[in-house]
C-alpha positions, 0 to 999 in steps of 0.5 A: 547668116553666112558672112554676117556677124551675129549680135553676140559676136559683135558684142564680144568684139566690143567687149574685147576692145573695151578691155584693151582700152581699159588696159591701155588707160591703166598702163598710161595711168601707171606710167604717169604715177611713176613719172610723178614719183620720179619728178617728186624725187628729183625735185627733192634731190634738187632742193637738197643740192640747192641747199648744199650749193648755198652752204658750199658757196657761203663756206667758199666766201668765208674761206676767201675772206679768211684767205684775203685776211691771211694774205694781208697779214702775210703781206703786212709782215713780209720781208726779203732776207739778204744773207751774205758771207762777210768772210768772202764777200767784202765791202769796197775799200773806200767804204772800209777806210771811212770807218763809221761813216763808211759803214753808214754809207755802205748800208745806205747804198746796199739798201738802195741797190736791193730796192732797185733790184727787187723793183726791176727783177722780182715780180709780185712783191709789195713795193714797201717790202722790208729788206732784212740784211744779215752779214756773218763774218769771223770778225777776228780773222777778217780784221787781221786780213784787212790790216794785213792788206793795209786796208785798215790800220788796226782791227779796231777800225773794223769795229767802227765800220760795223758800228756805222753799218749796224746803226743805220737801219734797224734791220741791217746787221753785220754779225760776228759769227765766231772765231772758227773756220766754218762759223759763217758758212754754218750760220748762212746755211742754217738761216737759209734752210729756216727762212726758205720755208717761212711764208713771210719771207718772200725772197732770199738774196744769197751772197757767197759767190766765191765759196764752193761750200754752198753748192750742196746747199743750193743744188736742191733749189735750182730754178727756184724763183724765190732765190737770187745769187749775189755776185761779188768775186766770180762764182766758184766753179761748183756754183756756176751751173747752179747760178745759171738756173737762178736769178743773179744780181750784183751790187758793184757800188757796195761789194768788191768784185775780187777777193782781198789779196792774201798776205804774201810772206817773205823771210829776211834770212837768206839760206846758205848756198848748198847742194841740199834739196830746196825743200830742206833748205827752205824748211830750215829757213822757215824754222830760223825765221820763226824763232828770230822774226815772229812778225813776217816782213811784208814786201811787194817783191819777195827776197830770194836766194841769189842762186835760185832759178824760176822757170821762164819763157823766151820773153823772160816771163814767169812760167807755172810748171804743170802739176799732175793731180788725181781726181781723188786728191782734188775732191779731198782738198775741195772738202775743207779750207786748208792753210796754203802758207802752212802746207806749201811754205811750211810756215804760217804767221798764225798758230793752229788755233788762231788761223782761219784755215786748217793746219792738220792733218799732214797731207800726202804729196798727191794732196799737196799737188792738188792744193797747189793747183787750187792756189794757182787760181789766185793771180800773183801780185808780182805778175809775170816778173815774180822771181820767188821760187816758192810762190804758190800763186798763179802766173797765167790764166789756166783757161786756154782760151779763157772761159771765166768772166770776169776773170781773176787774172789781168789781160797780160796774164792770158795766153802766156807762152808756157814753154820754159827756156831756162830750166 
């Protein structure tokens, strides 16, 4: 029949549809099996991850507990180290003169000042952190300096002060570094390098403000919040840019804010008047004085030859004549501590082995000029009236205008007219 499917054709169509249906069902069943397998795999992976997470959590909790225990142990043994160069950071005269009682008083005031500073300026410190104070000094040299400055009557008095200071607190020690030029410096530097890496050392207060020698050590720690710079006398030139990047403190009730004035030596023998050069005349005077008068005469105003002339301005004030220096000579002089009396006066009251400063080698004229420039950084005790032609101290602040605060020079030694009218 035309246009009408036969029974056979209809049967074939039904078979084809059944085949497609079966193929679709099989495909769906295969996909279900695949998804089921993936789900089982994911569940197994999830189970492993859960186990691993639980193990990690338990390990983390144990680590935290261990860290807390370690931190408590570290805090229990924590301390703040105070390192001070006793050769250049000196106690106030009022404490020194009271000997043993003054030492105890200085220790009490220092401990109180440290505690106050740490509480107010240093964060994350336990309130009961222990300050450990180590002050290193050349006791022999320091004793002589204090006697020469008439702060103490004898070197033995320094021992009494040290005894009082050391016995006040078990963690406070004023230590003899040895009779050498760099003994205190070496001990401060070594202990700083050791304890800056110590986990129990929470902070270091470093006291050596007037000594350029510490610049190289501290330059690697600029910006380190664990370090505070203690100021006594003004910071040395090379330390100023370093200190600006560190914490700083001062304990004015404990330490001097100026150096102990160095001994001023005068000679009781007046050289004969002659036309010979001043240097030759002075050398012969020094040689004679060394034989006839081994103990120099201390005088507030040096005796000078009647025909000597010191440069003065129109107001009669002492004028420091300009000195030409080379940068090479300046760097060489800065590298060591030189005896100014020996090199600039030709005479030192101490032998080469006893003096805290270098007597050798001989210096060229360029290096002597550099040493003269450094010597002028300390103001002369006789001020603008000084009439000693051999005086190597400064008679005016070298700043124009002054950029030093606090400045070593008194107000009257600023803005001094440098025009000489009598030479």
